[in-house]
C-alpha positions as semicolon CSV with decimal commas, in nm:
position;residue;x (nm);y (nm);z (nm)
1;M;0,000;0,000;0,000
2;V;0,265;0,252;0,099
3;G;0,479;0,165;-0,204
4;S;0,196;0,273;-0,433
5;L;0,204;0,624;-0,284
6;R;0,564;0,676;-0,393
7;P;0,587;0,923;-0,685
8;A;0,700;0,786;-1,018
9;R;1,052;0,890;-1,112
10;S;0,938;0,952;-1,468
11;E;0,702;1,225;-1,348
12;L;0,963;1,412;-1,142
13;K;1,028;1,682;-1,404
14;A;0,657;1,756;-1,447
15;D;0,608;1,767;-1,068
16;V;0,896;2,013;-1,024
17;I;0,763;2,239;-1,300
18;A;0,414;2,228;-1,147
19;G;0,554;2,311;-0,801
20;L;0,756;2,605;-0,932
21;T;0,459;2,736;-1,128
22;F;0,243;2,714;-0,816
23;A;0,504;2,902;-0,612
24;V;0,557;3,174;-0,874
25;V;0,185;3,244;-0,893
26;N;0,077;3,198;-0,532
27;V;0,357;3,362;-0,331
28;P;0,302;3,710;-0,478
29;Q;-0,075;3,660;-0,459
30;A;-0,052;3,568;-0,090
31;M;0,166;3,873;-0,024
32;A;-0,088;4,096;-0,199
33;H;-0,372;3,950;0,006
34;A;-0,171;4,010;0,323
35;L;-0,114;4,373;0,226
36;L;-0,482;4,419;0,153
37;A;-0,576;4,261;0,485
38;A;-0,332;4,485;0,672
39;G;-0,472;4,789;0,493
40;A;-0,826;4,686;0,576
41;R;-0,733;4,642;0,942
42;K;-0,584;4,992;0,948
43;L;-0,893;5,133;0,780
44;V;-1,123;4,968;1,033
45;W;-0,900;5,085;1,319
46;I;-0,910;5,448;1,201
47;T;-1,285;5,468;1,147
């Protein structure tokens, strides 16, 4: 059972490309959401 969960070596390149693509897209998006959330907290605090 556990052996079937091991990733196939032939798919390693595709998995690395998918992981890098995910990181390139989602890290800046997460930072933008954090900035928006911080700005919203400041706006709520001021009003």
